[in-house]
CHARMM-style PDB file with segment names, atoms N, HN, CA, C and O in Angstrom:
ATOM      1  N   MET     1    -241.238  10.236-216.981  1.00  0.00      PROA
ATOM      2  CA  MET     1    -242.118   9.258-217.827  1.00  0.00      PROA
ATOM      3  C   MET     1    -241.094   9.055-218.884  1.00  0.00      PROA
ATOM      4  O   MET     1    -241.107   7.946-219.417  1.00  0.00      PROA
ATOM      5  N   ASN     2    -239.976  10.142-219.395  1.00  0.00      PROA
ATOM      6  HN  ASN     2    -239.966  11.043-218.961  1.00  0.00      PROA
ATOM      7  CA  ASN     2    -239.257   9.757-220.156  1.00  0.00      PROA
ATOM      8  C   ASN     2    -238.279   8.726-220.167  1.00  0.00      PROA
ATOM      9  O   ASN     2    -237.863   8.067-221.120  1.00  0.00      PROA
ATOM     10  N   VAL     3    -237.926   8.680-218.770  1.00  0.00      PROA
ATOM     11  HN  VAL     3    -238.264   9.215-217.996  1.00  0.00      PROA
ATOM     12  CA  VAL     3    -236.863   7.231-218.450  1.00  0.00      PROA
ATOM     13  C   VAL     3    -237.992   6.191-218.456  1.00  0.00      PROA
ATOM     14  O   VAL     3    -237.545   5.323-219.206  1.00  0.00      PROA
ATOM     15  N   THR     4    -239.045   5.840-218.096  1.00  0.00      PROA
ATOM     16  HN  THR     4    -239.408   6.545-217.487  1.00  0.00      PROA
ATOM     17  CA  THR     4    -239.816   4.685-218.558  1.00  0.00      PROA
ATOM     18  C   THR     4    -240.383   4.371-219.871  1.00  0.00      PROA
ATOM     19  O   THR     4    -240.647   3.235-220.266  1.00  0.00      PROA
ATOM     20  N   PHE     5    -240.557   5.505-220.545  1.00  0.00      PROA
ATOM     21  HN  PHE     5    -240.343   6.428-220.225  1.00  0.00      PROA
ATOM     22  CA  PHE     5    -240.325   5.070-222.245  1.00  0.00      PROA
ATOM     23  C   PHE     5    -239.070   4.469-222.838  1.00  0.00      PROA
ATOM     24  O   PHE     5    -238.958   3.765-223.841  1.00  0.00      PROA
ATOM     25  N   ARG     6    -238.091   4.933-221.935  1.00  0.00      PROA
ATOM     26  HN  ARG     6    -238.182   5.505-221.120  1.00  0.00      PROA
ATOM     27  CA  ARG     6    -236.569   4.653-222.989  1.00  0.00      PROA
ATOM     28  C   ARG     6    -236.468   3.014-222.479  1.00  0.00      PROA
ATOM     29  O   ARG     6    -235.952   2.123-223.154  1.00  0.00      PROA
ATOM     30  N   ASP     7    -237.162   2.814-220.961  1.00  0.00      PROA
ATOM     31  HN  ASP     7    -237.581   3.537-220.412  1.00  0.00      PROA
ATOM     32  CA  ASP     7    -236.450   1.908-220.900  1.00  0.00      PROA
ATOM     33  C   ASP     7    -237.515   0.959-221.361  1.00  0.00      PROA
ATOM     34  O   ASP     7    -237.038  -0.168-221.500  1.00  0.00      PROA
ATOM     35  N   ILE     8    -238.942   1.029-221.680  1.00  0.00      PROA
ATOM     36  HN  ILE     8    -239.330   1.944-221.568  1.00  0.00      PROA
ATOM     37  CA  ILE     8    -239.872   0.445-222.149  1.00  0.00      PROA
ATOM     38  C   ILE     8    -238.867  -0.255-223.814  1.00  0.00      PROA
ATOM     39  O   ILE     8    -238.694  -1.434-224.124  1.00  0.00      PROA
ATOM     40  N   PHE     9    -238.377   1.062-224.589  1.00  0.00      PROA
ATOM     41  HN  PHE     9    -238.518   2.020-224.337  1.00  0.00      PROA
ATOM     42  CA  PHE     9    -238.137   1.029-225.856  1.00  0.00      PROA
ATOM     43  C   PHE     9    -236.973   0.022-225.945  1.00  0.00      PROA
ATOM     44  O   PHE     9    -237.046  -0.894-226.764  1.00  0.00      PROA
ATOM     45  N   VAL    10    -236.012   0.139-225.221  1.00  0.00      PROA
ATOM     46  HN  VAL    10    -235.952   0.884-224.556  1.00  0.00      PROA
ATOM     47  CA  VAL    10    -234.249  -0.325-224.939  1.00  0.00      PROA
ATOM     48  C   VAL    10    -234.930  -1.851-224.576  1.00  0.00      PROA
ATOM     49  O   VAL    10    -235.042  -2.740-225.420  1.00  0.00      PROA
ATOM     50  N   ASN    11    -235.420  -1.996-222.958  1.00  0.00      PROA
ATOM     51  HN  ASN    11    -235.329  -1.274-222.272  1.00  0.00      PROA
ATOM     52  CA  ASN    11    -235.602  -3.648-222.944  1.00  0.00      PROA
ATOM     53  C   ASN    11    -236.536  -4.423-223.300  1.00  0.00      PROA
ATOM     54  O   ASN    11    -236.661  -5.527-222.771  1.00  0.00      PROA
ATOM     55  N   ARG    12    -237.599  -3.857-224.540  1.00  0.00      PROA
ATOM     56  HN  ARG    12    -237.497  -2.960-224.969  1.00  0.00      PROA
ATOM     57  CA  ARG    12    -238.670  -4.774-224.925  1.00  0.00      PROA
ATOM     58  C   ARG    12    -238.959  -4.806-226.108  1.00  0.00      PROA
ATOM     59  O   ARG    12    -239.580  -5.703-226.677  1.00  0.00      PROA
ATOM     60  N   ILE    13    -238.329  -3.369-226.786  1.00  0.00      PROA
ATOM     61  HN  ILE    13    -237.825  -2.640-226.323  1.00  0.00      PROA
ATOM     62  CA  ILE    13    -238.539  -3.392-228.524  1.00  0.00      PROA
ATOM     63  C   ILE    13    -236.924  -3.499-228.810  1.00  0.00      PROA
ATOM     64  O   ILE    13    -236.697  -4.436-229.576  1.00  0.00      PROA
ATOM     65  N   ALA    14    -235.728  -2.787-228.397  1.00  0.00      PROA
ATOM     66  HN  ALA    14    -235.912  -2.026-227.775  1.00  0.00      PROA
ATOM     67  CA  ALA    14    -234.636  -3.039-229.412  1.00  0.00      PROA
ATOM     68  C   ALA    14    -233.905  -3.745-228.895  1.00  0.00      PROA
ATOM     69  O   ALA    14    -232.779  -3.747-229.392  1.00  0.00      PROA
ATOM     70  N   ARG    15    -234.142  -4.708-227.643  1.00  0.00      PROA
ATOM     71  HN  ARG    15    -235.056  -4.707-227.239  1.00  0.00      PROA
ATOM     72  CA  ARG    15    -233.424  -5.682-227.457  1.00  0.00      PROA
ATOM     73  C   ARG    15    -233.982  -7.627-228.481  1.00  0.00      PROA
ATOM     74  O   ARG    15    -233.507  -8.757-228.371  1.00  0.00      PROA
ATOM     75  N   ARG    16    -235.115  -7.070-229.327  1.00  0.00      PROA
ATOM     76  HN  ARG    16    -235.501  -6.151-229.416  1.00  0.00      PROA
ATOM     77  CA  ARG    16    -235.815  -8.117-229.985  1.00  0.00      PROA
ATOM     78  C   ARG    16    -236.049  -9.005-228.491  1.00  0.00      PROA
ATOM     79  O   ARG    16    -235.276  -9.943-228.297  1.00  0.00      PROA
ATOM     80  N   THR    17    -236.813  -8.792-227.741  1.00  0.00      PROA
ATOM     81  HN  THR    17    -237.441  -8.030-227.899  1.00  0.00      PROA
ATOM     82  CA  THR    17    -237.648 -10.422-226.585  1.00  0.00      PROA
ATOM     83  C   THR    17    -238.397 -10.798-227.106  1.00  0.00      PROA
ATOM     84  O   THR    17    -239.176 -11.487-226.447  1.00  0.00      PROA
ATOM     85  N   GLY    18    -238.592 -10.689-228.069  1.00  0.00      PROA
ATOM     86  HN  GLY    18    -237.959 -10.129-228.604  1.00  0.00      PROA
ATOM     87  CA  GLY    18    -240.156 -11.193-228.700  1.00  0.00      PROA
ATOM     88  C   GLY    18    -241.207 -10.507-228.280  1.00  0.00      PROA
ATOM     89  O   GLY    18    -242.178 -10.571-229.034  1.00  0.00      PROA
ATOM     90  N   PHE    19    -241.337  -9.827-227.254  1.00  0.00      PROA
ATOM     91  HN  PHE    19    -240.548  -9.775-226.642  1.00  0.00      PROA
ATOM     92  CA  PHE    19    -242.357  -8.672-226.906  1.00  0.00      PROA
ATOM     93  C   PHE    19    -243.058  -7.402-227.653  1.00  0.00      PROA
ATOM     94  O   PHE    19    -243.931  -6.641-227.234  1.00  0.00      PROA
ATOM     95  N   VAL    20    -242.298  -7.437-229.047  1.00  0.00      PROA
ATOM     96  HN  VAL    20    -241.589  -8.055-229.387  1.00  0.00      PROA
ATOM     97  CA  VAL    20    -243.238  -6.987-230.117  1.00  0.00      PROA
ATOM     98  C   VAL    20    -242.690  -8.052-231.081  1.00  0.00      PROA
ATOM     99  O   VAL    20    -241.754  -8.820-230.861  1.00  0.00      PROA
ATOM    100  N   ARG    21    -243.284  -7.978-231.955  1.00  0.00      PROA
ATOM    101  HN  ARG    21    -244.045  -7.354-232.135  1.00  0.00      PROA
ATOM    102  CA  ARG    21    -243.266  -9.049-233.544  1.00  0.00      PROA
ATOM    103  C   ARG    21    -241.938  -8.192-234.216  1.00  0.00      PROA
ATOM    104  O   ARG    21    -241.625  -7.006-234.312  1.00  0.00      PROA
ATOM    105  N   GLU    22    -241.467  -9.243-234.541  1.00  0.00      PROA
ATOM    106  HN  GLU    22    -241.721 -10.207-234.463  1.00  0.00      PROA
ATOM    107  CA  GLU    22    -239.714  -8.746-235.307  1.00  0.00      PROA
ATOM    108  C   GLU    22    -240.128  -7.590-236.442  1.00  0.00      PROA
ATOM    109  O   GLU    22    -239.193  -6.802-236.582  1.00  0.00      PROA
ATOM    110  N   GLU    23    -241.159  -7.308-237.203  1.00  0.00      PROA
ATOM    111  HN  GLU    23    -241.918  -7.948-237.089  1.00  0.00      PROA
ATOM    112  CA  GLU    23    -241.602  -7.005-238.324  1.00  0.00      PROA
ATOM    113  C   GLU    23    -241.602  -5.375-238.065  1.00  0.00      PROA
ATOM    114  O   GLU    23    -241.361  -4.525-238.922  1.00  0.00      PROA
ATOM    115  N   PHE    24    -241.967  -5.116-236.527  1.00  0.00      PROA
ATOM    116  HN  PHE    24    -242.162  -5.807-235.831  1.00  0.00      PROA
ATOM    117  CA  PHE    24    -242.184  -3.868-236.434  1.00  0.00      PROA
ATOM    118  C   PHE    24    -241.121  -3.217-235.691  1.00  0.00      PROA
ATOM    119  O   PHE    24    -241.161  -2.033-235.358  1.00  0.00      PROA
ATOM    120  N   VAL    25    -240.135  -4.047-235.428  1.00  0.00      PROA
ATOM    121  HN  VAL    25    -240.102  -5.009-235.699  1.00  0.00      PROA
ATOM    122  CA  VAL    25    -238.880  -3.293-234.454  1.00  0.00      PROA
ATOM    123  C   VAL    25    -237.524  -2.807-235.481  1.00  0.00      PROA
ATOM    124  O   VAL    25    -236.891  -3.580-236.200  1.00  0.00      PROA
ATOM    125  N   PRO    26    -237.330  -1.640-235.366  1.00  0.00      PROA
ATOM    126  CA  PRO    26    -236.635  -0.831-236.649  1.00  0.00      PROA
ATOM    127  C   PRO    26    -234.754  -2.120-236.621  1.00  0.00      PROA
ATOM    128  O   PRO    26    -234.221  -2.587-235.615  1.00  0.00      PROA
ATOM    129  N   ARG    27    -234.430  -2.236-237.671  1.00  0.00      PROA
ATOM    130  HN  ARG    27    -234.863  -1.857-238.488  1.00  0.00      PROA
ATOM    131  CA  ARG    27    -233.419  -2.705-238.040  1.00  0.00      PROA
ATOM    132  C   ARG    27    -231.989  -1.950-237.441  1.00  0.00      PROA
ATOM    133  O   ARG    27    -230.953  -2.516-237.091  1.00  0.00      PROA
ATOM    134  N   THR    28    -232.252  -0.678-237.443  1.00  0.00      PROA
ATOM    135  HN  THR    28    -233.094  -0.218-237.727  1.00  0.00      PROA
ATOM    136  CA  THR    28    -230.677  -0.193-236.722  1.00  0.00      PROA
ATOM    137  C   THR    28    -232.335   1.158-235.638  1.00  0.00      PROA
ATOM    138  O   THR    28    -233.458   1.639-235.791  1.00  0.00      PROA
ATOM    139  N   VAL    29    -231.368   1.074-234.837  1.00  0.00      PROA
ATOM    140  HN  VAL    29    -230.456   0.684-234.712  1.00  0.00      PROA
ATOM    141  CA  VAL    29    -231.561   2.014-233.471  1.00  0.00      PROA
ATOM    142  C   VAL    29    -230.922   3.200-233.437  1.00  0.00      PROA
ATOM    143  O   VAL    29    -229.765   3.102-233.845  1.00  0.00      PROA
ATOM    144  N   THR    30    -231.305   4.500-233.036  1.00  0.00      PROA
ATOM    145  HN  THR    30    -232.245   4.580-232.705  1.00  0.00      PROA
ATOM    146  CA  THR    30    -231.002   5.902-233.025  1.00  0.00      PROA
ATOM    147  C   THR    30    -231.355   5.753-231.414  1.00  0.00      PROA
ATOM    148  O   THR    30    -231.904   4.814-230.837  1.00  0.00      PROA
ATOM    149  N   PRO    31    -230.839   7.031-230.873  1.00  0.00      PROA
ATOM    150  CA  PRO    31    -230.869   7.401-229.643  1.00  0.00      PROA
ATOM    151  C   PRO    31    -232.457   8.108-229.572  1.00  0.00      PROA
ATOM    152  O   PRO    31    -233.281   8.015-228.662  1.00  0.00      PROA
ATOM    153  N   GLU    32    -232.567   8.923-231.017  1.00  0.00      PROA
ATOM    154  HN  GLU    32    -231.898   8.999-231.756  1.00  0.00      PROA
ATOM    155  CA  GLU    32    -234.195   9.591-231.202  1.00  0.00      PROA
ATOM    156  C   GLU    32    -235.334   8.528-230.678  1.00  0.00      PROA
ATOM    157  O   GLU    32    -236.330   8.635-229.962  1.00  0.00      PROA
ATOM    158  N   MET    33    -234.645   7.357-231.445  1.00  0.00      PROA
ATOM    159  HN  MET    33    -233.836   7.270-232.026  1.00  0.00      PROA
ATOM    160  CA  MET    33    -235.833   6.167-231.410  1.00  0.00      PROA
ATOM    161  C   MET    33    -236.731   6.261-229.688  1.00  0.00      PROA
ATOM    162  O   MET    33    -237.919   6.240-229.365  1.00  0.00      PROA
ATOM    163  N   ALA    34    -235.520   6.359-228.972  1.00  0.00      PROA
ATOM    164  HN  ALA    34    -234.555   6.376-229.234  1.00  0.00      PROA
ATOM    165  CA  ALA    34    -235.983   6.280-227.267  1.00  0.00      PROA
ATOM    166  C   ALA    34    -236.676   7.299-226.653  1.00  0.00      PROA
ATOM    167  O   ALA    34    -236.848   7.170-225.441  1.00  0.00      PROA
ATOM    168  N   GLU    35    -237.148   8.354-227.234  1.00  0.00      PROA
ATOM    169  HN  GLU    35    -237.008   8.459-228.218  1.00  0.00      PROA
ATOM    170  CA  GLU    35    -237.869   9.525-226.812  1.00  0.00      PROA
ATOM    171  C   GLU    35    -239.140   9.555-227.369  1.00  0.00      PROA
ATOM    172  O   GLU    35    -239.484   9.251-228.511  1.00  0.00      PROA
ATOM    173  N   PRO    36    -239.641   9.861-226.655  1.00  0.00      PROA
ATOM    174  CA  PRO    36    -241.586   9.582-226.602  1.00  0.00      PROA
ATOM    175  C   PRO    36    -242.127  10.290-228.213  1.00  0.00      PROA
ATOM    176  O   PRO    36    -241.479  11.082-228.899  1.00  0.00      PROA
ATOM    177  N   MET    37    -243.243   9.821-228.460  1.00  0.00      PROA
ATOM    178  HN  MET    37    -243.769   9.178-227.903  1.00  0.00      PROA
ATOM    179  CA  MET    37    -243.682  10.233-229.887  1.00  0.00      PROA
ATOM    180  C   MET    37    -245.088  10.043-229.813  1.00  0.00      PROA
ATOM    181  O   MET    37    -245.780  10.179-230.822  1.00  0.00      PROA
ATOM    182  N   ALA    38    -245.480   9.798-228.921  1.00  0.00      PROA
ATOM    183  HN  ALA    38    -244.917   9.687-228.102  1.00  0.00      PROA
ATOM    184  CA  ALA    38    -247.330   9.731-229.161  1.00  0.00      PROA
ATOM    185  C   ALA    38    -247.778  10.825-227.926  1.00  0.00      PROA
ATOM    186  O   ALA    38    -247.367  10.831-226.766  1.00  0.00      PROA
ATOM    187  N   LYS    39    -248.738  11.727-228.556  1.00  0.00      PROA
ATOM    188  HN  LYS    39    -249.072  11.722-229.499  1.00  0.00      PROA
ATOM    189  CA  LYS    39    -248.836  12.528-228.054  1.00  0.00      PROA
ATOM    190  C   LYS    39    -250.172  12.288-227.663  1.00  0.00      PROA
ATOM    191  O   LYS    39    -250.718  12.006-228.729  1.00  0.00      PROA
ATOM    192  N   VAL    40    -251.292  12.213-226.496  1.00  0.00      PROA
ATOM    193  HN  VAL    40    -250.849  12.443-225.629  1.00  0.00      PROA
ATOM    194  CA  VAL    40    -252.360  11.580-225.922  1.00  0.00      PROA
ATOM    195  C   VAL    40    -253.215  13.014-225.818  1.00  0.00      PROA
ATOM    196  O   VAL    40    -252.573  14.011-225.487  1.00  0.00      PROA
ATOM    197  N   GLU    41    -254.616  13.143-226.085  1.00  0.00      PROA
ATOM    198  HN  GLU    41    -255.138  12.333-226.353  1.00  0.00      PROA
ATOM    199  CA  GLU    41    -255.108  14.612-225.745  1.00  0.00      PROA
ATOM    200  C   GLU    41    -256.511  13.904-225.325  1.00  0.00      PROA
ATOM    201  O   GLU    41    -256.942  13.281-226.295  1.00  0.00      PROA
ATOM    202  N   ALA    42    -257.459  13.788-224.061  1.00  0.00      PROA
ATOM    203  HN  ALA    42    -257.108  14.294-223.272  1.00  0.00      PROA
ATOM    204  CA  ALA    42    -258.267  13.358-224.436  1.00  0.00      PROA
ATOM    205  C   ALA    42    -259.373  14.869-225.328  1.00  0.00      PROA
ATOM    206  O   ALA    42    -259.017  16.041-225.454  1.00  0.00      PROA
ATOM    207  N   GLU    43    -261.005  14.088-225.894  1.00  0.00      PROA
ATOM    208  HN  GLU    43    -261.295  13.136-225.791  1.00  0.00      PROA
ATOM    209  CA  GLU    43    -261.932  15.249-226.093  1.00  0.00      PROA
ATOM    210  C   GLU    43    -262.220  15.741-224.966  1.00  0.00      PROA
ATOM    211  O   GLU    43    -262.045  16.847-224.453  1.00  0.00      PROA
ATOM    212  N   GLU    44    -262.942  14.260-224.456  1.00  0.00      PROA
ATOM    213  HN  GLU    44    -263.084  13.362-224.872  1.00  0.00      PROA
ATOM    214  CA  GLU    44    -263.889  14.868-223.504  1.00  0.00      PROA
ATOM    215  C   GLU    44    -263.758  13.853-222.523  1.00  0.00      PROA
ATOM    216  O   GLU    44    -263.371  12.742-222.885  1.00  0.00      PROA
ATOM    217  N   ILE    45    -264.137  14.168-220.835  1.00  0.00      PROA
ATOM    218  HN  ILE    45    -264.451  15.071-220.541  1.00  0.00      PROA
ATOM    219  CA  ILE    45    -263.497  13.296-219.946  1.00  0.00      PROA
ATOM    220  C   ILE    45    -265.120  14.023-219.264  1.00  0.00      PROA
ATOM    221  O   ILE    45    -265.681  15.118-219.207  1.00  0.00      PROA
ATOM    222  N   THR    46    -265.443  12.031-218.675  1.00  0.00      PROA
ATOM    223  HN  THR    46    -264.987  11.142-218.722  1.00  0.00      PROA
ATOM    224  CA  THR    46    -266.693  12.244-218.074  1.00  0.00      PROA
ATOM    225  C   THR    46    -266.728  11.725-217.084  1.00  0.00      PROA
ATOM    226  O   THR    46    -266.241  10.597-217.008  1.00  0.00      PROA
ATOM    227  N   LEU    47    -267.286  12.308-215.995  1.00  0.00      PROA
ATOM    228  HN  LEU    47    -267.682  13.224-216.057  1.00  0.00      PROA
ATOM    229  CA  LEU    47    -267.022  11.795-214.453  1.00  0.00      PROA
ATOM    230  C   LEU    47    -268.163  10.741-214.120  1.00  0.00      PROA
ATOM    231  O   LEU    47    -269.283  11.220-214.298  1.00  0.00      PROA
ATOM    232  N   GLU    48    -268.158   9.890-213.837  1.00  0.00      PROA
ATOM    233  HN  GLU    48    -267.249   9.501-213.692  1.00  0.00      PROA
ATOM    234  CA  GLU    48    -269.677   9.422-213.053  1.00  0.00      PROA
ATOM    235  C   GLU    48    -269.255   8.835-211.827  1.00  0.00      PROA
ATOM    236  O   GLU    48    -268.076   8.622-211.546  1.00  0.00      PROA
ATOM    237  N   ASP    49    -270.326   8.549-211.028  1.00  0.00      PROA
ATOM    238  HN  ASP    49    -271.284   8.721-211.255  1.00  0.00      PROA
ATOM    239  CA  ASP    49    -269.993   7.535-209.951  1.00  0.00      PROA
ATOM    240  C   ASP    49    -270.292   5.893-210.057  1.00  0.00      PROA
ATOM    241  O   ASP    49    -271.337   5.523-210.592  1.00  0.00      PROA
ATOM    242  N   ILE    50    -269.295   4.881-209.503  1.00  0.00      PROA
ATOM    243  HN  ILE    50    -268.446   5.181-209.068  1.00  0.00      PROA
ATOM    244  CA  ILE    50    -269.996   3.664-209.979  1.00  0.00      PROA
ATOM    245  C   ILE    50    -270.441   2.829-208.512  1.00  0.00      PROA
ATOM    246  O   ILE    50    -269.920   3.088-207.427  1.00  0.00      PROA
ATOM    247  N   ASP    51    -271.089   2.193-208.637  1.00  0.00      PROA
ATOM    248  HN  ASP    51    -271.512   1.983-209.518  1.00  0.00      PROA
ATOM    249  CA  ASP    51    -271.118   1.433-207.288  1.00  0.00      PROA
ATOM    250  C   ASP    51    -269.985   0.136-207.152  1.00  0.00      PROA
ATOM    251  O   ASP    51    -269.987  -0.953-207.728  1.00  0.00      PROA
ATOM    252  N   PHE    52    -269.216   0.592-206.355  1.00  0.00      PROA
ATOM    253  HN  PHE    52    -269.215   1.476-205.887  1.00  0.00      PROA
ATOM    254  CA  PHE    52    -268.369  -0.107-206.409  1.00  0.00      PROA
ATOM    255  C   PHE    52    -268.330  -0.644-204.727  1.00  0.00      PROA
ATOM    256  O   PHE    52    -268.144   0.266-203.919  1.00  0.00      PROA
ATOM    257  N   ILE    53    -268.498  -2.092-204.140  1.00  0.00      PROA
ATOM    258  HN  ILE    53    -268.649  -2.831-204.797  1.00  0.00      PROA
ATOM    259  CA  ILE    53    -268.434  -2.802-202.661  1.00  0.00      PROA
ATOM    260  C   ILE    53    -267.260  -3.767-203.411  1.00  0.00      PROA
ATOM    261  O   ILE    53    -267.249  -4.695-204.220  1.00  0.00      PROA
ATOM    262  N   GLN    54    -266.124  -2.848-202.514  1.00  0.00      PROA
ATOM    263  HN  GLN    54    -266.132  -2.095-201.856  1.00  0.00      PROA
ATOM    264  CA  GLN    54    -264.792  -3.715-202.194  1.00  0.00      PROA
ATOM    265  C   GLN    54    -264.806  -5.012-201.812  1.00  0.00      PROA
ATOM    266  O   GLN    54    -265.583  -5.011-200.857  1.00  0.00      PROA
ATOM    267  N   ASP    55    -264.362  -6.290-201.999  1.00  0.00      PROA
ATOM    268  HN  ASP    55    -263.731  -6.290-202.775  1.00  0.00      PROA
ATOM    269  CA  ASP    55    -264.391  -7.451-201.549  1.00  0.00      PROA
ATOM    270  C   ASP    55    -263.162  -7.953-201.360  1.00  0.00      PROA
ATOM    271  O   ASP    55    -262.636  -7.868-202.470  1.00  0.00      PROA
ATOM    272  N   TYR    56    -262.454  -8.388-200.674  1.00  0.00      PROA
ATOM    273  HN  TYR    56    -262.881  -8.458-199.772  1.00  0.00      PROA
ATOM    274  CA  TYR    56    -261.224  -8.575-200.454  1.00  0.00      PROA
ATOM    275  C   TYR    56    -260.938 -10.235-200.510  1.00  0.00      PROA
ATOM    276  O   TYR    56    -259.835 -10.771-200.402  1.00  0.00      PROA
ATOM    277  N   GLU    57    -262.309 -10.936-200.719  1.00  0.00      PROA
ATOM    278  HN  GLU    57    -263.205 -10.501-200.806  1.00  0.00      PROA
ATOM    279  CA  GLU    57    -261.869 -12.064-200.980  1.00  0.00      PROA
ATOM    280  C   GLU    57    -261.846 -11.931-202.576  1.00  0.00      PROA
ATOM    281  O   GLU    57    -261.343 -12.914-203.119  1.00  0.00      PROA
ATOM    282  N   LYS    58    -262.252 -10.996-203.377  1.00  0.00      PROA
ATOM    283  HN  LYS    58    -262.661 -10.197-202.936  1.00  0.00      PROA
ATOM    284  CA  LYS    58    -262.215 -11.067-204.516  1.00  0.00      PROA
ATOM    285  C   LYS    58    -261.254 -10.212-205.363  1.00  0.00      PROA
ATOM    286  O   LYS    58    -261.238 -10.172-206.593  1.00  0.00      PROA
ATOM    287  N   CYS    59    -260.521  -9.591-204.587  1.00  0.00      PROA
ATOM    288  HN  CYS    59    -260.534  -9.624-203.588  1.00  0.00      PROA
ATOM    289  CA  CYS    59    -259.150  -8.588-205.366  1.00  0.00      PROA
ATOM    290  C   CYS    59    -257.623  -9.309-205.759  1.00  0.00      PROA
ATOM    291  O   CYS    59    -257.116 -10.218-205.101  1.00  0.00      PROA
ATOM    292  N   ALA    60    -257.153  -8.821-206.715  1.00  0.00      PROA
ATOM    293  HN  ALA    60    -257.565  -8.082-207.250  1.00  0.00      PROA
ATOM    294  CA  ALA    60    -256.425  -9.235-207.163  1.00  0.00      PROA
ATOM    295  C   ALA    60    -255.289  -7.986-207.581  1.00  0.00      PROA
ATOM    296  O   ALA    60    -255.773  -7.043-208.208  1.00  0.00      PROA
ATOM    297  N   VAL    61    -253.703  -7.927-207.243  1.00  0.00      PROA
ATOM    298  HN  VAL    61    -253.311  -8.693-206.733  1.00  0.00      PROA
ATOM    299  CA  VAL    61    -253.073  -7.118-207.633  1.00  0.00      PROA
ATOM    300  C   VAL    61    -251.734  -7.867-208.500  1.00  0.00      PROA
ATOM    301  O   VAL    61    -251.120  -8.829-208.038  1.00  0.00      PROA
ATOM    302  N   MET    62    -251.463  -7.309-209.658  1.00  0.00      PROA
ATOM    303  HN  MET    62    -251.961  -6.527-210.033  1.00  0.00      PROA
ATOM    304  CA  MET    62    -250.316  -7.622-210.522  1.00  0.00      PROA
ATOM    305  C   MET    62    -249.262  -6.892-210.677  1.00  0.00      PROA
ATOM    306  O   MET    62    -249.550  -5.715-210.459  1.00  0.00      PROA
ATOM    307  N   LEU    63    -248.426  -7.003-210.889  1.00  0.00      PROA
ATOM    308  HN  LEU    63    -248.193  -7.959-211.066  1.00  0.00      PROA
ATOM    309  CA  LEU    63    -247.061  -6.101-210.511  1.00  0.00      PROA
ATOM    310  C   LEU    63    -246.009  -6.828-211.751  1.00  0.00      PROA
ATOM    311  O   LEU    63    -245.282  -7.821-211.701  1.00  0.00      PROA
ATOM    312  N   SER    64    -246.250  -6.013-212.664  1.00  0.00      PROA
ATOM    313  HN  SER    64    -246.840  -5.206-212.705  1.00  0.00      PROA
ATOM    314  CA  SER    64    -245.010  -6.339-213.626  1.00  0.00      PROA
ATOM    315  C   SER    64    -243.214  -5.743-213.653  1.00  0.00      PROA
ATOM    316  O   SER    64    -242.390  -5.787-214.566  1.00  0.00      PROA
ATOM    317  N   GLY    65    -243.118  -5.252-212.355  1.00  0.00      PROA
ATOM    318  HN  GLY    65    -243.788  -5.216-211.614  1.00  0.00      PROA
ATOM    319  CA  GLY    65    -241.749  -4.795-212.518  1.00  0.00      PROA
ATOM    320  C   GLY    65    -242.137  -2.719-212.275  1.00  0.00      PROA
ATOM    321  O   GLY    65    -241.068  -2.471-211.719  1.00  0.00      PROA
ATOM    322  N   GLY    66    -242.562  -1.904-212.309  1.00  0.00      PROA
ATOM    323  HN  GLY    66    -243.431  -2.105-212.761  1.00  0.00      PROA
ATOM    324  CA  GLY    66    -242.676  -0.686-212.632  1.00  0.00      PROA
ATOM    325  C   GLY    66    -244.016  -0.068-211.703  1.00  0.00      PROA
ATOM    326  O   GLY    66    -245.105  -0.562-211.410  1.00  0.00      PROA
ATOM    327  N   THR    67    -243.457   1.073-211.440  1.00  0.00      PROA
ATOM    328  HN  THR    67    -242.573   1.474-211.678  1.00  0.00      PROA
ATOM    329  CA  THR    67    -244.563   1.730-210.941  1.00  0.00      PROA
ATOM    330  C   THR    67    -245.991   2.078-211.680  1.00  0.00      PROA
ATOM    331  O   THR    67    -247.123   2.290-211.245  1.00  0.00      PROA
ATOM    332  N   GLU    68    -245.390   2.038-213.061  1.00  0.00      PROA
ATOM    333  HN  GLU    68    -244.471   1.866-213.415  1.00  0.00      PROA
ATOM    334  CA  GLU    68    -246.641   2.520-213.891  1.00  0.00      PROA
ATOM    335  C   GLU    68    -247.138   1.136-214.513  1.00  0.00      PROA
ATOM    336  O   GLU    68    -247.947   1.089-215.439  1.00  0.00      PROA
ATOM    337  N   SER    69    -246.649   0.169-213.991  1.00  0.00      PROA
ATOM    338  HN  SER    69    -245.992   0.208-213.239  1.00  0.00      PROA
ATOM    339  CA  SER    69    -247.423  -0.893-215.092  1.00  0.00      PROA
ATOM    340  C   SER    69    -248.059  -1.631-213.476  1.00  0.00      PROA
ATOM    341  O   SER    69    -248.064  -2.855-213.343  1.00  0.00      PROA
ATOM    342  N   LEU    70    -248.634  -0.559-212.185  1.00  0.00      PROA
ATOM    343  HN  LEU    70    -248.630   0.435-212.293  1.00  0.00      PROA
ATOM    344  CA  LEU    70    -249.449  -1.337-211.367  1.00  0.00      PROA
ATOM    345  C   LEU    70    -250.534  -1.527-211.672  1.00  0.00      PROA
ATOM    346  O   LEU    70    -251.159  -0.477-211.820  1.00  0.00      PROA
ATOM    347  N   LEU    71    -251.075  -2.387-211.843  1.00  0.00      PROA
ATOM    348  HN  LEU    71    -250.567  -3.241-211.723  1.00  0.00      PROA
ATOM    349  CA  LEU    71    -252.641  -2.790-212.390  1.00  0.00      PROA
ATOM    350  C   LEU    71    -253.439  -3.177-210.910  1.00  0.00      PROA
ATOM    351  O   LEU    71    -252.904  -3.601-209.886  1.00  0.00      PROA
ATOM    352  N   SER    72    -254.533  -2.960-211.087  1.00  0.00      PROA
ATOM    353  HN  SER    72    -254.967  -2.616-211.920  1.00  0.00      PROA
ATOM    354  CA  SER    72    -255.188  -3.796-210.098  1.00  0.00      PROA
ATOM    355  C   SER    72    -256.812  -3.811-210.436  1.00  0.00      PROA
ATOM    356  O   SER    72    -257.463  -2.864-210.876  1.00  0.00      PROA
ATOM    357  N   MET    73    -257.335  -5.261-210.082  1.00  0.00      PROA
ATOM    358  HN  MET    73    -256.806  -6.030-209.724  1.00  0.00      PROA
ATOM    359  CA  MET    73    -258.743  -5.321-210.689  1.00  0.00      PROA
ATOM    360  C   MET    73    -258.928  -5.968-209.054  1.00  0.00      PROA
ATOM    361  O   MET    73    -258.240  -6.221-208.064  1.00  0.00      PROA
ATOM    362  N   ALA    74    -260.776  -6.055-209.668  1.00  0.00      PROA
ATOM    363  HN  ALA    74    -261.334  -5.850-210.471  1.00  0.00      PROA
ATOM    364  CA  ALA    74    -261.856  -6.323-208.480  1.00  0.00      PROA
ATOM    365  C   ALA    74    -262.871  -7.248-209.478  1.00  0.00      PROA
ATOM    366  OT1 ALA    74    -263.912  -7.726-209.027  1.00  0.00      PROA
TER     367      ALA     74
END
C-alpha cells in the first residue's frame, strides 16, 4: 500500500498535473510527504444481505491503471 500512496503523491500531486487544485499542493516536496499520513478506523461494521441479481447487459468495469483503482458497478 505504501508504494501505491507514493505513486499517487508523486504522479498526481507533486507533479502538478491539475488533479489536485494548486492551492493544496505543497510548494516544496520532501520524501517524508510521500509517506501515508491518514489512519482510518471503522467505528462499526454492519453486515447485511443485499438483493443482487447480476445482469451482464447492465455491467460496467472501469479501470484507471492500478489494481487498487479497479471499480465495478451494476
